[in-house]
C-alpha positions in Angstrom: 72.5 105.9 95.5 74.2 103.0 93.2 73.7 103.3 89.6 72.8 100.0 88.1 76.1 100.8 85.6 78.4 100.4 88.8 76.4 97.0 89.2 78.0 95.6 85.8 80.9 97.5 86.0 82.3 95.8 89.6 81.1 92.5 88.4 82.3 92.5 84.6 85.8 93.8 85.3 86.9 91.4 87.9 86.8 88.3 86.6 87.9 86.9 89.8 85.3 88.1 91.9 85.5 86.5 95.3 87.5 83.3 96.2 84.8 81.5 95.3 85.0 82.3 91.9 88.9 81.9 91.9 88.2 78.1 92.8 86.1 77.4 89.5 88.7 78.8 87.3 91.4 76.0 89.1 90.2 73.5 86.7 90.7 75.8 83.7 94.5 75.1 83.1 93.5 71.6 82.1 91.3 71.9 79.1 93.3 74.2 78.0 96.4 72.3 78.1 94.6 69.9 76.3 93.0 72.3 74.0 89.8 71.8 74.8 86.9 74.8 74.0 85.3 75.6 77.2 83.3 78.6 78.3 84.2 80.4 81.8 80.9 81.7 82.8 79.1 78.9 81.8 81.3 76.6 84.1 81.1 79.0 87.1 77.3 78.9 86.3 76.9 75.0 86.4 79.7 74.5 89.4 78.3 76.9 92.1 79.9 77.0 95.6 80.8 75.3 98.4 83.7 73.8 96.7 85.0 70.0 97.2 87.5 67.8 95.7 84.6 66.0 94.4 83.2 69.3 92.7 86.5 69.5 91.2 86.6 66.0 89.6 82.6 66.3 88.4 83.8 69.5 86.4 86.7 67.8 84.8 84.6 65.0 83.4 81.7 67.6 82.1 85.1 69.1 79.9 85.9 65.9 78.7 88.4 64.8 80.8 88.9 61.8 83.2 90.9 62.0 86.8 92.4 59.6 88.6 94.4 59.8 92.0 97.8 58.4 92.7 99.8 58.0 96.0 103.1 60.4 95.9 105.0 58.1 98.1 107.4 56.1 95.6 105.9 57.6 92.3 108.2 57.3 89.6 108.5 60.8 88.0 109.6 59.7 84.9 106.8 57.1 84.0 103.7 59.3 85.8 101.5 60.4 82.6 101.7 64.1 82.9 99.9 67.1 83.2 99.0 66.3 87.0 97.4 68.1 89.5 98.9 68.7 92.9 98.3 70.5 96.2 101.2 72.5 97.3 101.9 73.1 101.1 102.1 76.7 102.3 105.1 75.9 103.8 107.0 72.3 104.6 105.8 69.9 106.6 106.5 70.9 110.1 105.5 70.5 113.8 103.1 73.4 114.0 99.5 73.5 112.0 99.1 75.3 108.9 96.9 77.9 108.7 96.6 78.3 105.3 94.9 75.8 102.9 97.5 74.2 100.0 97.3 75.7 96.8 96.3 73.7 93.4 99.5 73.6 90.9 99.7 72.1 87.8 102.7 69.7 87.1 103.6 70.0 83.3 107.1 68.4 83.2 109.6 66.4 85.4 113.2 66.3 84.9 115.9 63.7 86.7 115.8 66.0 89.7 113.4 69.0 89.4 109.4 69.2 88.2 108.0 72.3 86.1 104.8 73.4 87.6 102.1 76.3 87.3 100.5 77.8 90.1 96.8 78.7 89.8 96.2 81.9 87.8 99.7 82.3 87.0 101.8 82.6 83.9 104.9 82.1 85.1 106.4 78.7 85.0 107.9 77.3 88.8 110.3 74.3 89.6 110.2 72.1 92.6 113.2 69.8 93.5 111.9 66.1 93.4 113.8 65.7 96.5 111.7 67.9 98.3 108.5 67.1 96.9 107.3 65.1 99.5 107.9 67.8 101.9 106.0 70.6 99.6 103.2 68.6 98.3 99.8 66.7 99.9 100.3 63.1 99.6 98.0 62.6 96.8 98.4 63.3 93.3 95.5 63.8 90.4 96.2 62.2 87.3 94.1 63.9 84.2 93.6 62.5 80.7 91.8 63.8 77.5 88.6 61.7 76.8 87.4 61.0 73.5 84.2 63.6 73.8 83.5 66.3 76.0 80.3 65.5 78.3 79.3 68.9 78.1 79.2 68.5 74.1 75.6 66.1 74.7 72.7 67.8 73.4 74.3 70.7 71.6 72.7 71.7 68.7 74.5 69.6 65.3 75.2 67.2 67.6 73.1 63.6 68.0 73.3 61.1 70.9 72.2 58.1 70.9 69.9 57.6 74.3 69.0 54.1 75.5 65.2 53.7 76.9 65.5 53.3 80.7 65.0 50.3 82.5 66.6 47.2 84.7 69.4 47.5 82.1 70.8 50.4 83.5 71.9 48.8 86.4 74.2 46.4 85.1 76.6 48.6 84.2 76.6 50.4 87.6 76.7 47.2 89.2 79.9 46.1 87.4 81.4 49.2 88.6 81.8 47.5 91.9 83.1 44.2 91.1 85.1 43.9 94.1 82.3 44.6 96.3 80.8 41.9 94.6 83.5 39.2 94.6 83.6 39.6 98.4 79.8 39.3 98.7 79.9 36.0 96.5 82.5 35.1 98.5 80.7 35.6 101.7 77.3 33.8 100.1 79.4 30.7 99.6 80.6 30.3 103.2 77.3 31.0 103.8 75.9 28.1 101.6 79.0 25.8 102.6 78.1 26.1 106.2 74.5 25.5 105.4 75.5 22.0 103.9 77.2 21.1 107.0 74.5 21.5 109.7 72.5 19.1 108.2 75.2 16.7 108.0 75.9 17.3 111.7 72.7 17.0 112.6 72.0 13.5 110.9 75.6 12.4 112.3 74.1 13.3 116.1 71.1 11.4 115.5 72.5 8.2 113.8 75.8 8.0 115.3 76.2 10.0 118.7 72.5 9.2 120.0 72.6 5.1 119.0 76.1 4.7 120.2 75.8 7.5 123.0 79.4 9.0 122.5 79.2 12.2 124.9 82.8 13.2 123.7 81.7 13.1 120.2 78.1 15.0 121.0 80.6 17.8 122.8 83.0 18.2 119.9 79.7 18.6 117.2 77.9 20.7 119.4 81.1 22.9 119.7 81.1 23.1 115.9 77.7 23.5 115.4 78.3 27.0 117.6 81.1 27.8 115.9 79.6 27.5 112.7 76.4 29.3 113.6 78.6 32.3 114.7 80.2 32.5 111.6 77.3 32.1 109.5 76.2 35.0 111.8 79.3 37.2 110.8 79.3 36.4 107.4 75.6 37.3 106.7 75.9 40.5 108.7 79.3 41.1 106.2 77.1 40.2 103.1 74.1 42.2 104.1 76.7 45.4 104.9 78.5 44.9 101.4 74.9 45.1 99.7 73.4 48.0 101.4 76.8 49.8 100.8 76.6 48.9 96.9 73.2 49.7 97.0 73.3 53.4 98.9 75.9 53.9 96.4 73.7 53.3 93.3 70.9 55.1 94.6 73.2 58.1 94.9 74.0 57.8 91.2 70.4 57.1 90.3 68.9 60.2 92.3 71.2 62.5 91.2 70.9 61.6 87.6 67.1 61.6 87.6 67.3 65.0 89.2 69.7 66.3 87.3 68.1 65.0 83.9 64.6 66.5 85.7 65.9 70.0 86.0 67.4 70.0 81.8 63.9 69.0 81.0 61.8 71.4 78.4 59.4 73.8 80.3 56.4 72.2 78.4 57.0 69.0 80.1 56.3 70.5 83.7 53.4 72.4 82.4 51.2 69.0 81.2 52.2 67.1 84.2 50.8 67.9 87.9 53.9 68.6 90.3 52.3 65.9 92.9 52.6 63.5 90.0 56.3 64.2 89.5 57.1 64.3 93.2 55.0 60.6 93.2 57.6 59.5 90.3 60.8 61.0 91.7 59.9 59.2 95.0 60.5 55.9 92.8 64.1 56.0 93.3 63.5 55.1 96.7 61.4 52.3 95.5 64.2 51.1 93.6 66.9 51.3 96.1 65.0 49.5 98.7 64.4 46.3 96.0 68.2 46.6 94.7 69.6 46.5 98.3 67.3 44.4 100.0 66.3 40.8 100.1 66.3 41.0 96.0 69.9 40.9 95.8 70.6 38.2 98.4 68.0 35.9 97.0 69.6 36.1 93.6 72.9 35.5 95.0 71.3 32.2 97.1 69.7 31.0 94.0 72.6 29.3 92.3 73.4 27.4 95.7 69.3 25.8 95.4 71.3 23.1 92.4 73.9 21.9 95.0 71.1 21.3 97.7 69.0 20.1 95.0 72.3 17.6 94.0 72.4 16.6 97.8 69.2 15.6 98.4 68.7 13.0 95.1 72.1 11.4 96.4 69.8 10.7 99.8 66.3 9.8 98.0 65.2 10.1 94.6 61.8 9.6 95.7 61.5 12.3 98.4 63.3 14.9 96.3 60.5 14.2 93.3 58.1 15.0 95.7 60.1 18.5 97.2 60.3 19.4 93.5 57.3 18.9 92.4 55.3 20.9 95.4 58.5 23.6 95.3 57.7 23.8 91.2 53.7 24.4 91.9 55.1 27.4 94.4 57.0 28.7 91.7 54.2 28.3 88.6 51.7 30.0 90.9 54.0 32.7 91.4 54.4 33.1 87.7 50.6 33.1 87.4 50.1 36.1 90.2 52.4 38.2 88.9 50.3 39.9 86.0 47.6 40.8 88.6 50.0 41.9 91.2 51.3 44.1 88.5 48.0 45.6 87.5 46.7 46.1 91.4 49.9 47.9 91.8 49.9 50.1 88.8 46.7 51.3 89.7 47.4 52.0 93.4 50.4 53.9 92.0 48.2 56.2 89.7 45.6 56.7 92.5 48.7 57.8 95.1 50.0 60.0 92.4 46.7 61.7 91.9 46.4 62.0 95.8 50.2 63.5 95.7 48.8 65.9 92.8 45.8 66.9 94.8 47.8 67.9 98.0 50.4 69.7 96.3 47.8 71.8 94.5 45.6 72.5 97.1 47.8 73.3 99.8 50.4 75.8 97.8 46.8 77.7 96.9 45.5 77.5 100.5 44.8 81.2 100.5 42.6 81.3 97.6 40.9 77.8 99.3 40.1 80.1 102.7 38.9 83.0 100.6 36.3 81.1 98.7 35.4 78.7 101.5 36.3 75.9 99.6 37.4 73.4 102.6 33.9 71.4 102.7 34.1 70.7 99.1 38.0 69.9 99.0 37.6 67.7 102.2 34.9 65.6 100.6 36.6 65.3 97.5 40.2 64.5 99.2 37.9 61.9 101.4 36.9 60.2 98.1 40.3 60.2 96.5 41.3 58.9 99.7 39.0 55.7 99.9 39.6 54.8 96.4 43.4 55.0 96.8 42.9 52.9 100.3 40.5 50.1 98.5 43.0 49.6 95.6 46.0 49.2 98.4 43.5 47.0 100.3 42.7 44.8 96.9 46.6 44.6 96.2 47.4 43.5 99.8 44.7 41.1 99.5 46.1 39.6 96.0 49.2 39.2 98.0 47.6 37.7 101.3 46.0 34.7 99.0 48.9 34.0 97.2 51.4 33.6 100.5 48.6 31.5 102.2 48.9 29.1 99.0 52.4 29.4 98.9 52.8 28.6 103.0 50.4 25.8 102.5 51.9 23.6 99.5 55.1 24.5 101.8 53.6 22.9 104.8 52.1 20.1 102.5 55.7 19.5 101.3 57.1 19.1 104.8 54.0 16.6 105.7 54.8 14.3 102.6 58.1 14.1 103.2 57.7 13.3 106.5 55.1 10.5 105.6 57.2 9.2 102.7 60.4 9.3 104.7 59.1 7.5 107.6 57.8 4.8 105.3 61.3 4.5 103.4 62.7 4.3 107.2 60.4 1.5 108.2 61.4 -0.3 105.1 64.8 -0.3 106.2 66.2 0.3 103.1 69.1 1.6 104.4 67.7 5.3 104.8 67.8 6.4 108.6 66.1 8.5 110.7 69.1 10.9 110.7 69.1 11.0 107.1 64.9 11.7 107.4 65.8 14.7 109.6 68.8 16.1 107.4 66.9 15.9 104.1 64.1 17.8 105.7 66.7 20.5 106.7 67.8 20.6 103.1 64.1 20.5 101.6 63.7 23.5 104.3 66.9 25.4 102.5 65.3 24.9 99.2 62.1 26.3 100.4 62.9 29.3 102.1 64.3 31.0 98.7 61.1 30.2 96.8 58.7 31.4 99.4 61.3 34.5 99.5 60.4 34.7 95.8 56.8 34.8 96.8 57.4 37.3 98.8 59.6 39.8 96.5 57.0 39.3 93.9 55.3 42.4 95.0 58.5 44.2 95.9 59.5 43.8 92.4 56.3 44.4 90.8 56.4 47.9 92.7 60.5 48.4 91.8 59.4 47.8 87.8 56.7 50.5 88.3 59.3 53.1 89.6 61.5 52.2 86.8 58.9 52.5 84.4 57.7 55.9 86.1 61.4 57.3 86.0 61.5 56.1 82.5 58.9 58.9 81.7 61.4 61.3 83.0 64.8 59.8 81.9 63.8 59.0 78.2 62.5 62.5 77.8 64.8 64.2 75.4 66.3 67.1 77.5 67.1 70.7 76.6 70.3 71.8 74.2 72.9 71.9 76.9 77.1 73.0 76.3 80.0 73.9 78.6 81.7 74.7 75.4 81.3 77.5 73.2 80.8 76.8 69.9 80.6 78.5 66.1 77.1 79.7 66.5 77.9 82.2 69.8 81.3 83.3 68.4 79.1 86.6 67.0 77.2 87.5 70.0 78.1 90.7 71.1 78.7 90.6 75.3 78.1 94.3 76.3 75.2 95.1 73.8 72.7 92.5 72.2 69.9 93.2 69.4 67.0 91.3 69.4 65.1 90.7 66.4 61.7 88.5 65.4 62.0 87.6 61.8 58.5 86.5 60.2 57.6 84.7 63.7 54.7 82.3 63.5 53.5 80.5 66.7 51.0 78.1 68.0 51.0 75.5 71.0 49.9 72.8 68.7 48.0 71.7 65.4 44.5 71.9 67.2 45.2 75.7 68.7 44.5 78.6 67.4 47.5 81.1 66.0 49.2 83.4 68.5 51.3 84.9 66.0 51.6 84.7 62.2 54.0 86.9 60.4 55.5 88.4 63.4 58.5 91.2 62.8 60.2 92.8 66.2 63.4 94.5 66.7 64.4 95.6 70.1 67.2 97.7 70.1 70.2 97.9 72.9 69.8 100.0 75.4 66.4 101.2 75.1 63.2 100.5 77.0 60.9 98.8 74.6 57.0 98.4 75.7 55.1 95.4 74.3 51.6 96.2 75.3 47.7 94.8 74.6 44.9 92.7 75.9 44.7 89.7 78.1 45.7 86.6 75.9 47.4 88.2 73.2 50.6 86.8 73.6 52.6 89.0 75.6 54.1 86.5 78.0 53.7 83.4 75.2 56.5 85.8 73.3 58.9 86.2 76.4 58.6 82.5 76.6 60.1 82.4 73.0 62.9 84.7 73.5 63.8 82.8 76.6 63.6 79.3 74.5 60.8 77.9 76.5 59.1 77.1 73.3 60.7 76.7 69.8 59.0 79.0 67.2 56.7 77.5 64.7 57.7 79.1 62.0 60.2 82.0 61.7 63.3 82.8 64.1 64.3 84.9 67.0 67.9 86.3 66.5 70.4 88.0 69.3 73.1 89.9 66.7 71.7 88.1 63.8 72.4 84.6 65.4 69.6 82.4 65.5 68.7 81.3 69.3 67.7 77.9 68.1 71.6 77.2 67.3 72.4 78.4 71.3 71.9 75.8 73.8 69.5 76.6 76.8 72.1 77.5 79.0 73.7 79.8 76.6 70.4 81.4 75.7 69.1 82.2 78.8 72.5 83.7 80.3 71.6 86.6 78.0 68.2 87.4 79.6 67.3 88.4 83.1 63.6 88.1 83.8 61.3 90.0 86.7 58.1 87.8 86.4 54.6 88.7 87.3 55.0 86.4 90.4 58.0 86.8 92.0 58.5 83.1 93.3 60.8 83.4 96.4 62.2 80.2 98.2 62.5 79.4 101.8 66.0 80.3 103.1 67.6 83.8 103.5 67.1 87.1 101.6 70.8 86.7 100.6 70.6 83.1 99.6 67.5 83.8 97.2 69.6 87.1 95.9 72.6 85.1 94.9 70.8 82.2 93.3 70.9 83.4 89.6 74.9 84.1 90.4 76.5 82.1 93.4 80.0 83.6 92.8 78.7 87.2 93.3 80.3 89.2 96.1 78.3 90.7 99.3 79.5 94.2 97.9 77.7 93.1 94.4 74.6 92.5 96.2 74.7 95.4 98.1 75.0 97.5 94.5 72.3 95.4 93.1 69.9 95.9 95.9 70.6 99.6 95.9 69.9 100.1 92.4 66.8 98.3 92.6 66.0 100.5 95.6 65.8 97.5 98.3 68.6 97.8 100.0 67.1 100.6 102.8 64.1 98.3 103.2 66.1 95.1 104.0 68.7 97.0 106.3 65.8 97.9 108.5 64.8 94.2 108.9 66.1 92.7 111.9 68.7 90.5 110.7 69.3 92.5 107.2 70.2 90.2 104.6 70.5 87.4 106.5 66.5 87.4 107.7 64.5 84.4 106.9 61.7 84.5 104.5 59.2 82.1 104.2 57.7 80.0 101.0 57.3 82.6 98.3 58.6 85.5 100.4 56.1 85.0 103.3 56.1 88.8 105.3 57.2 90.6 101.9 54.9 92.8 100.3 54.3 92.8 96.2 56.5 95.9 95.6 59.4 94.5 97.9 59.3 91.3 96.2 59.4 92.8 92.9 62.3 94.7 94.0 64.2 91.8 95.0 63.3 90.0 91.5 65.0 93.0 90.1 68.3 92.9 92.0 68.4 89.2 91.3 68.3 89.5 87.6 70.8 92.4 87.9 73.3 90.3 89.8 72.7 87.9 86.7 74.7 90.4 84.6 71.9 90.2 81.9 72.1 91.6 78.4 68.3 91.9 78.1 65.8 92.4 80.7 62.2 91.5 80.3 59.7 92.5 82.8 56.9 90.3 82.3 53.6 92.0 83.7 55.5 93.0 86.8 53.6 95.8 88.0 50.1 93.9 87.0 49.4 93.2 90.7 50.7 96.7 92.2 48.8 99.7 93.2 49.1 102.9 91.1 51.2 104.5 93.4 53.6 101.8 93.7 53.9 101.1 89.9 54.8 104.8 89.5 57.8 104.3 92.3 58.5 101.0 90.3 58.5 102.9 87.2 60.7 105.5 88.4 63.6 102.3 89.4 63.3 101.1 86.1 64.2 104.4 84.2 67.5 104.2 86.5 68.3 101.2 84.5 68.4 102.4 81.2 71.6 102.5 79.6 72.7 99.3 81.0 70.8 96.8 79.5 68.3 95.9 76.9 64.9 96.3 78.6 61.4 94.8 77.7 58.3 95.5 79.5 55.2 93.4 78.8 52.3 94.7 80.6 48.4 95.7 79.5 48.9 99.1 81.2 51.7 101.4 80.5 52.6 103.0 84.2 52.6 106.9 84.5 56.4 108.1 84.6 57.9 104.7 82.9 60.5 106.5 80.0 59.7 104.7 76.9 61.5 104.5 73.9 59.3 102.4 71.7 55.9 100.7 72.1 54.5 97.7 70.5 51.0 96.9 70.6 49.7 93.5 70.4 45.9 92.8 68.9 44.4 89.5 69.7 42.0 89.8 66.2 45.1 90.9 63.7 47.5 88.5 65.5 50.2 91.0 64.9 52.0 94.1 67.0 51.5 97.6 65.8 54.3 100.2 66.3 53.2 103.2 68.1 54.4 106.4 68.9 55.5 107.7 72.1 53.2 109.3 74.4 54.5 112.3 75.9 53.0 111.2 79.3 55.0 108.0 79.4 58.2 110.2 79.2 57.4 112.2 81.9 
């Protein structure tokens, strides 16, 4: 049987464990060259495999480096800013395919005839003749430059980061990043509007000139021209919408990834204070915003400036008819602004009811076993029916407001058409130079004017939905994140990587000023390599103490220290890298057993996974499964017993290579025989890590070094002597 010590030895003595781990270190030559501090283990943890070139760029940016690409062909090596990243082929360009992938190299210097570079993982400089560079190097180089400050330094203790509230202003710099695309979109819009000007003019000529004089040849020419204009307009409209959708998807990708990344770094109380369904509903707001940004809203904004051109042409035709059109279109716009607050109120109510339904479904579907065991189906069915009825009523009310608004707006638009027709007919009959062709052309111009305003009417609902989605996402993005870093800092320098003394000094804690104290002036010390039991009745704060150790909550008073270093001076990812946790309810995710095991350490080799599973005494069980480590398991580990899930949790925690291993009520759901067997497994881990065993009842056979007993009344922990039975 493999010992737990073997797991640490196999993983700790080989920094480049596996080819995937080596890939993450390729980027580490860059901060070393630029004298930027970094922590290799934190970088590997942040960027798990599989790796792509996009991962490389993201890792470089997180370390405070800007990256860009340049073509190798025709490059002037003397003017090229170095260092630069290149990809060295295993052999020069040849007819036969290259089986091995190219190797990343760092070019540091370029002389008149040769390049000086380092291979990945090598400390020996090598040279390559410039004349042979095109044969040996891939056709693109990556340029690297140092930025003012590494993004990985954000939110480190001691740093203050100014953060603007999330809103529609966030989209402005993102939109400006695609200036070339918007230039093409504006060009297409201009072409579409110019053709839109030509169509009424051609119609006027056909009515006033062609029909009157019966010039069929002119009619054919104008007809062909109109067909060409129609085809051109269709093509430009398709191109414009393609560019808008493409840009919208890119912005959606940036926003979606940013929201989820920010959500992952929010403190645990944020999630405990909000239903899961509500958070999911807020995340779905990204889709609502994308549809608004990449939909008709953008094309409408692009078309609005051209309304003034149409308006000027209309006044050139007839000032009287133009005033009629402007008056009625102004009435449509005025009604739109009046209806906006009512739309917002209705949509906000609809969103909150929808989020409540989402939270209700998420909560009860995840607890379906409890629902069935308590025969709660009729009650839940009735309650959900009531919730659904309220949501549908809110949606119906919102649609009724929109329906009424659209009827009024369309009625005014039809009234405008009728008024222009009657007034224009009077002008034609008065024979003041206003012809039938001019009347038809004016009607077409008025229609081009009214279409955007009627689209505004339709877009009010989309805008209000997007506005609500932005505010709901702001609840996520405006929330301060946990301290996070990829670079080491002064406070961490003294933490011993092999052994770790955890001390609790004068610790007092309560959840808020309205809650009672859980601890007051608590003093504890957990010695390196020892197995310490923390016991006490339910509700005395044992599990809360574990959350305080992990930094999920800040101490109200006092402090927690690792080797004398206050944990509040460590970033969250630095602090939690010290701990491994085996919780009361082991959470496993859909996927294979192997995927679940390597979640905390994606760079682990398969041999390391086997060693950890042998140490946790679960390897033989896995081997007996039909597909071994590739066996698919359901959500939350469906198909595995409680003891098997706990052993998987131990193996997963060992793969993380923790200094302190916390067992939080890990045997409370196990029967006595399984708990005793579980205790023997834990005993074999002694000497590898510091272990803290939190339980209300110590299992027989657990080799305890020290016991701290909590009392709910005294809000203190009492050190107890070790009972001999516990050592057996």
